C-alpha positions in Angstrom: -20.3 -1.4 5.0 -21.9 1.2 7.1 -18.6 2.1 8.9 -17.0 2.7 5.5 -19.2 5.8 5.1 -20.0 6.6 8.8 -16.4 6.8 10.2 -15.2 9.5 7.8 -18.4 11.5 8.5 -17.6 11.2 12.3 -14.1 12.4 11.6 -15.3 15.4 9.6 -17.8 16.3 12.3 -15.0 16.1 14.9 -12.9 18.3 12.6 -15.6 21.0 12.5 -16.1 20.8 16.2 -12.4 21.2 17.0 -12.2 24.2 14.6 -15.3 25.8 16.1 -14.2 25.4 19.8 -10.5 26.1 19.3 -10.2 28.5 16.3 -6.8 29.9 17.2 -5.1 26.7 18.3 -2.1 25.3 16.6 -3.8 22.0 16.5 -6.5 22.1 13.7 -9.4 19.8 13.2 -8.0 18.2 10.1 -5.1 16.9 12.1 -7.3 14.1 13.4 -8.6 13.0 10.0 -5.9 10.3 9.3 -7.1 8.5 12.4 -10.5 8.1 10.8 -9.6 7.7 7.1 -6.7 5.2 7.3 -8.8 2.5 9.1 -11.6 3.0 6.6 -9.2 2.5 3.8 -8.2 -0.7 5.4 -11.8 -1.8 5.6 -12.3 -1.0 1.9 -9.3 -3.0 0.8 -10.5 -5.9 3.0 -13.9 -5.7 1.4 -12.4 -5.8 -2.1 -10.0 -8.6 -1.2 -7.1 -6.4 -2.0 -3.9 -6.6 0.1 -4.7 -4.9 3.4 -1.2 -3.5 3.8 -1.9 -0.7 1.3 -3.2 2.0 3.8 -0.6 1.0 6.4 2.1 1.2 3.7 1.2 4.9 3.4 1.5 5.2 7.2 4.8 3.4 7.2 6.1 5.8 4.5 4.9 8.7 6.6 6.9 7.4 9.6 10.0 7.0 7.5 9.6 10.6 6.3 9.4 11.8 9.9 12.5 9.9 10.8 14.4 11.4 7.9 13.1 14.9 8.7 14.2 14.6 12.4 17.6 13.4 11.3 17.9 16.4 8.9 16.7 18.8 11.5 19.3 17.6 14.0 22.0 17.9 11.4 20.9 21.3 10.1 20.0 23.1 13.3 18.2 25.9 11.4 15.2 23.9 10.5 12.1 24.2 12.7 11.3 20.6 13.6 7.7 21.3 14.9 6.7 23.2 11.8 8.2 20.5 9.5 6.4 17.7 11.3 3.1 19.6 11.2 3.5 20.2 7.4 4.2 16.5 7.0 1.1 15.6 9.1 -1.0 17.9 6.9 0.3 16.0 3.9 -0.7 12.7 5.5 -4.2 14.1 6.2 -4.6 15.1 2.5 -3.2 11.8 1.3 -5.5 9.7 3.5 -8.5 11.7 2.3 -7.5 11.3 -1.4 -6.8 7.6 -0.8 -10.3 7.2 0.7 -12.0 9.0 -2.2 -10.1 6.9 -4.7 -10.9 3.6 -3.0 -14.6 4.5 -2.7 -14.7 5.3 -6.5 -13.1 1.9 -7.2 -15.5 0.2 -4.8 -18.5 1.7 -6.5 -17.3 1.0 -10.1 
């Protein structure tokens, strides 16, 4: 139960440290957040006896989106693959945080 609240806090602290030490880097601190929020979402679904594939379903969907994006970037050579994948990764970070907040609200209720 402690890890459900501690792991995201560690991720947010790491996010702040990365942003503080590397302010002009292409890699931002929030890029590491899915590595902290997705396992915690799995812990919450295990605790609630929900199917544990839910957070990893999101990750699988994200991988499929990357595959489709790479295929589209190869076909239409005018799309910047790096920028596109970075935008999709930002989307995964936001989705994992929202998923965590929703699961915590359901766990408390």
